[in-house]
C-alpha positions in Angstrom: 198.1 22.5 110.1 194.7 20.1 109.5 193.1 19.7 106.4 189.8 20.7 108.5 191.7 24.0 109.4 193.2 24.5 105.9 189.4 24.4 104.3 188.2 26.8 107.1 191.2 28.9 106.3 190.3 28.9 102.0 186.5 29.6 103.3 187.5 32.7 105.1 189.7 34.3 102.9 187.4 33.8 99.8 184.8 35.1 102.0 186.6 38.4 102.6 187.8 38.7 99.2 184.2 39.3 97.8 183.2 41.1 100.7 186.1 43.4 99.6 185.2 43.6 96.2 181.3 44.2 96.8 182.8 47.2 98.5 184.5 48.6 96.0 181.3 49.2 93.7 179.8 52.4 93.6 177.4 54.8 91.3 178.3 57.2 89.3 175.7 59.4 87.9 176.3 62.8 85.6 174.8 66.0 85.8 172.6 64.7 82.8 171.1 62.4 84.4 173.3 59.2 83.1 174.2 56.9 86.1 176.3 53.6 85.4 178.4 51.3 88.0 182.0 51.9 88.9 184.3 49.4 90.2 187.4 50.7 92.5 188.3 54.1 93.8 189.4 56.3 91.0 188.4 60.4 90.9 187.0 61.9 87.9 188.2 65.6 87.2 185.7 68.3 88.6 185.1 69.3 85.0 183.2 66.0 84.0 180.7 67.0 86.4 180.2 63.3 87.8 179.2 62.5 91.3 179.9 59.3 93.0 177.0 57.5 95.4 177.3 54.5 97.4 176.5 51.2 95.4 173.1 51.2 97.9 172.2 54.2 96.6 168.7 54.8 95.0 167.3 57.8 93.3 163.7 59.6 94.4 160.8 59.6 92.3 160.8 63.4 91.5 164.4 63.1 90.3 165.0 61.5 86.3 168.2 59.6 86.2 168.8 56.6 83.3 170.7 53.6 84.3 173.2 52.5 81.9 175.9 49.9 82.0 179.5 50.0 80.9 182.5 47.8 81.0 185.8 49.6 81.1 186.8 53.0 82.8 185.1 55.8 81.4 182.2 58.3 81.6 179.0 58.5 79.7 178.6 62.5 78.0 176.1 64.0 75.8 174.5 59.7 75.7 178.0 58.7 74.6 180.5 56.8 76.7 183.8 58.3 76.9 186.8 55.6 77.6 189.5 56.7 79.7 
């Protein structure tokens, strides 16, 4: 493979990797109106009451949500971050 061909292959692989990572982001919201980003595909137990939306989801003007960000895996409940 030529240097140019190798360069194109690396750029293509990098683009594919970035696209795959961006596609795995989601927005999680609980019944109390707290929303946050989750990365990866994992499920919350039904009793936690979290709904997963696509990353481009927006709430309607008549709905009342609060936006949070947090590192790690977990969920918001009662205004506190609960780590898995």
